[in-house]
N, C-alpha and C positions, 0 to 999 in steps of 0.2 A: 578480425573479430574484435568486438567492443571490449573495453576494459572490464566491465562487470561480468561479462560472460567468461572471459579468460580467467579471472580470479575465482569465480564461483565453480567453474569446471575443475580447475587445478586443485582447489581446496576440497573437492568432493561434495559440493552442495547440490549441484544439478548435473544433468546429463542431456546433451543435445541429441534429440531424435532426428531433426531436420531443421531447415531454416524456419525460425519463428515458432518452433515446438520443442518444449523442454520438459524433462522429467525432474521431479524433486526427490532427492535422496534423503536419507535420515536427517542429516544436519540441515539441509535446505528446508525440509518440511517443518522442522522445529521452528526455524526462523519465520517461515510463512505463516504458521499457526499463531505465533506470538503477535505478528503484525495484525492478523485477522481478529485476534481476541481484543487487542486495543481498539481497533475500529468498532467492534461490537459494543464495547463498553461506552464509547463516546456516542454511538448512534442510539443506544438504549437510554443514555442520559438526556437526550432531546426528544424522547418519545417514540423512537423507532421500534418496529415489530418485525422480527426476522421471519422470512418465508423462504420457500424454495420452489422455483418455477421450472417447468420443463425446458430442455434444450431444443427439442423438436418443435417446429413452429408451423401452424396452419396458415397457408398463404392467404386465406380469405380475409382475415382481419387486417393483414398488411396491405392487401389490395384496397381495402376501404380507406386507408389513410394515404394511399398512393406511395407506399414505400416498398412494394414488392418488385417493381420494375428495376432491372439491373442498370438502367440509365439513371434512375433517380438515386439508387443505393448501389454503388459499384463494388461493395465488398461482401456481398452475401456468399455463404457456402450453401449450396442447394443440393438436394439429393432426391431420390425417388424410392417409394415403396415397391414391392414386387408387383403390385397391381397398377403400377405406373403413376400413382398419385405423387405429385411433387410436394416436397417439404423443405423447410429451411432450418438451418442451425442458428440459434439465437445470437444476434450480435448486440442486441439491447432488448429491453422488455417493456417499453411504454405501452405498446398495443395489447399484448396478452394480459398484462396486469390490469389495464383499464377494462378490458372485456370481462375479466374475472370479477372485479369489484362491482361491476354493473349488476351482478346477481346478488350482491350482499348489501349494497347501500341504496336506500330509498329516500331517507329524510335527512334534513340538516342535522338532526340529532345523532346521526351515524358518523358525522364528520367533525373534526379532521382525522385523517388516517395517514400514518407515515410508515408504510411497509418498506423493507429492504431485504436484499439477499446478498450473499457472497458466493459466487458461482462462476463456472467457466463461461467465457464468451468466445465466439468464433468469428474472425474477420479475415476475409480473403484478400489480404494486403498484397499489392503488386510486388513490393519488396520488403520483406521482413528484415529489420536491422536493429541495431542497438541492443543486442542480447535479449534479456528478458524484459527490457523496457518497451519493446514493440513486437508483439507476437501475433501469430495467426490463431493460436489458442492460448488464452491467458485468464487469470483470475480477476474478477471485477466485483467491487461492492457497488451495487446500484440501488439507490433509495429513490422513492417517489412520494411526493406529497400530494394529497387530495384534500382540498379545502373549499370553503363556500364563497370566499371573496378574495379580492386582491390584497387587502390588508393582512389577512391570515397568511397568504402566500409570501408577502414581503417579510413578515415577522419570522416565519420559519426559515426563509432564505438566509436571513442574518444569523439565526441560531445555528444553522448548518455551517455557515462560513466560520463561525467561532469554534465549532466542534472540529472542523478540519484543521484549523491552526493549532488547536490543542493536540491533535493527533500528530502533526508534524513536529511540534515541540517534544512530544514523548518519544519520537523516533530520532531525536538528535539533529534534525535538519530544519528546525523552526526558524533559526536566525537567518538562514539563507533562502527561505521560502517566502514568496510574496503573493498576496492576493492581487491578481492581475486582471484588469479590465480588457475584455475582448468582445468581439462581435456577438450579438445575440441572435444574428440571423433573422429568420422569420418569427422568432418567438418573442423577443424583447429588444430594447435598445442596446443593452449590454448583457453579456454573460460574465461569469467570474471563473477565471482559471486560477490555479495555484501552481506557481512556477518556482522550481528550485534552481538557483544559480549553479551552473556547471558548464565548463568549456565543452563538454561532450553533448550539450543540449541541442535539440533540433530547432528550437524557437529562439527568436530575438525579442527581448523585452526592454522597455525603458523604465528604469527603477528610480523611485524617489525614496532614498534611505530615510529621510526625515519623516515622511508620511507613512512609511512601511507599506506602500502600495506600488503597483507597476502598471504599465500599459503595454499590451501586445503591439509589436511593431506594425502588424497588419492594419491596425485601426488608429495608430497614433497620428492624429491630425491636429491642426490648431483648434478646430471646433471641439474635438474630444477633450483636449487639454483644458480649454476654457470651461467646458462643462464640468470637469473634475477639479477645477481650481488649481491646476498645475502649470508650471512654466518650464520651458525646455531647458533653462539654465540649471534646474535642480535635478535633471534626469541623467542617468548613466545607462548606456546601452550594454546589455549583458546577454550572453547565451544562457539558455535555461531549459530544464526538463519539466514538462507539464505532468504534475503528479495528482491532479484532481480538477474537477470542474463542476459547476452548478448552474442550472438553467431555469428560468421562469418560462414554463410552457404555455401557461394560460389555458385556453380551451382547444388547443391545436389537435389533441387526440380525443378529448371527451366529446366534442361536438360530432365529428364524423362517426364515432362508435356509439353514439346515443347514450352516453353516461350522464344521466340527469339526476338531480335530487329535488325534493320538494321543500321549498323554503317555509319560513314561519307563516306566510300568508297563503300557502297552498299552491304557489306558482312553481312550475317546473323550470329549473335552471341548470346549465351545464356546470359540472364540477371544474374547479380551477386547479391546475396541476403544475408541479415542478419536478425536476429530476436532478440527482446529486450523485456524481460518479467519483470513485477513487479506486485505483488498481493496486491491490496488495502485492501482486507479483512485480508490477512496475515500480512500486515503492521499494521492494527488496532490491531490485536492480539499481535504483537511484541511490539507496543507502550504500550499497557496495561501491558504486561509482564515486560518490563524493566524500565518503569518510575513510576510504582506504589510503594506504601510503605505499612507499616503495617496497615494503616487506609483505604486504598482503592486506587482508580485510581487517576492519576495525569496527566491530559491532557495538552499538550502544547496549547497555545492560537490558533495556526494555525489550529488545527483540533478539538478543544473542541466543544461540542454541543452548548454551550452558553459561553459568556464571563463572565457573572455575575450570581451568585446564590443568589438571594435576599430572605433573610429569615426574615419573620415577626413573632415576638414573642409578643403575647398579651393574656390577659385573654379574656374570652368570651365577657365580657362587654367592652373590650378595643377598642372601635370604633375609637378613635382618632388615635391609632397606625395603625389600619387597613387602615384607610383613607389615612394617611400619606404614608404608604408603597405602596398603589395603585397609588398615585400621583407620587411618585418617579419612580415606574415601568413604568408608562405611559410616563414620561419625558425621561427616558433612551431609551425606545423603539423608541420614536419620534426622538431621536438623532442618531438612527441607531445602538444602542448597543443591542446585543442579550442577553436577560435576562430570566432566569428560576425563577419563583416566587414560594416560598413555603409558602402558607398561610393555611396549614392544621392545624387542632386543635390537635396538638401533643405537648408533652413536648419539651422544648428547647434542651435538651441533645440529644433526638432522631433526631431532625431536624439537629443538628450540625453533628451528626454521619453520617446521610444520605448524607449531603453535602460533607463530607470528602470522603465517599465511591464513590459518583458520580464523584468527581474530577474536577469540573469546576474551572477555574483558580482563580476567585475572589469570595469570599463570603462577602456579605454586609448584616449587621444585622440592622433591625429597631425594636426598642423595647421601652417600657416606659422609660427605663434607658437612651437610646441614645437620645430620644426626650427631656428628662429633661436636658441633658448635651449640647444639640444642636450639638452633634457629632454623625456621623454614625460610625459603626465598620466595618473596611475592613480587611479581612484576605487573604493573598496570599497563595493559596493551596500548591504551590511548595516549598516555603521557610518557611512557617509557620508564617511569619511576620504579626503582627497585628498592624494596624494604626487606629487612631480615627480622622476622618476628618469631616469638615462641608460639606454640600451638594456642596457648591461652590468649596471647595478643592477637593471633589470627582470628580466633572466634569473636573477640571483642570488635575487631575491625569489620567483621562480617555481621555484627549485631546478633550473634547467636547467644 
């Protein structure tokens, strides 16, 4: 079992239903929601509009673009209604969203549009592996751009690339994540992947630390390096996890589906498209994989399920400690600080080990010892630094 799955299951964030299918428990759902909210903020900042499309897919539009055939797309999940009508479970949404917007966009005045959704996707992978980083059912943010010309597409492509790097910075993995040139397939000369350096990664990339870009090993040729102005001497080969991708689709879907707009001169033209994917559940697994240590998970504050893990250490008769811990908890929550309180009747060592495993950014200990000294014990999970602070100093540290 992969490292991220082992840690997340042990710490009570997820539950494995079967290979490639996971449930998100309270702690895990809080992390996943925090990841999604940051993605929403960054997509909104570049003009994204959130929608929600159906999972059940009508085969007819997929046949129009030649993507219903299992030979062409080998990871469909397909099912049938009781009347024997065949349906698919959405693995992506270019076709249905294009067909939908065809009914709402007529003129160049209606464009550009940048809809996105955060929803479950279903892919019938031959072998589901890498924990929540490669699932058969998983959460995906997929955005699509609909523009009138190549320049608009190119400009938005760069905006989205910038937004993705801001997202990775906010998740604490920006320094080890590279915009990576990869094959554009039938759509364009190149596509952009975003790859996070990790020994557990499935991809091999060649990294230019100086330029802060990389090239996927699959396309790394002398011709490509010359095109990008790179030399082999400045590149390092690394294993990496793909955490996002963006494609210039052009008219690949708009033409066969008849998605046309009327331009300024009254002429009918196909809408120019792009797609922009990033997987919140895959990102959660990546963060767990690359930021953890030998003791457990280490969540950055931006996505952590709580900011503070409040650990109360007292004997059964230690009512004073319990009362003090509960008052501290209530005050912190009242001030808007998210707190997980551990008041279980367990040895201190076990509570501390569990706190390290769960990986909340700050651990605050309330015990007879801290009460006697008038100082609380604050531990930074990421650095291991331990401070002893009065309650007033703790509030100042937390900017309350």
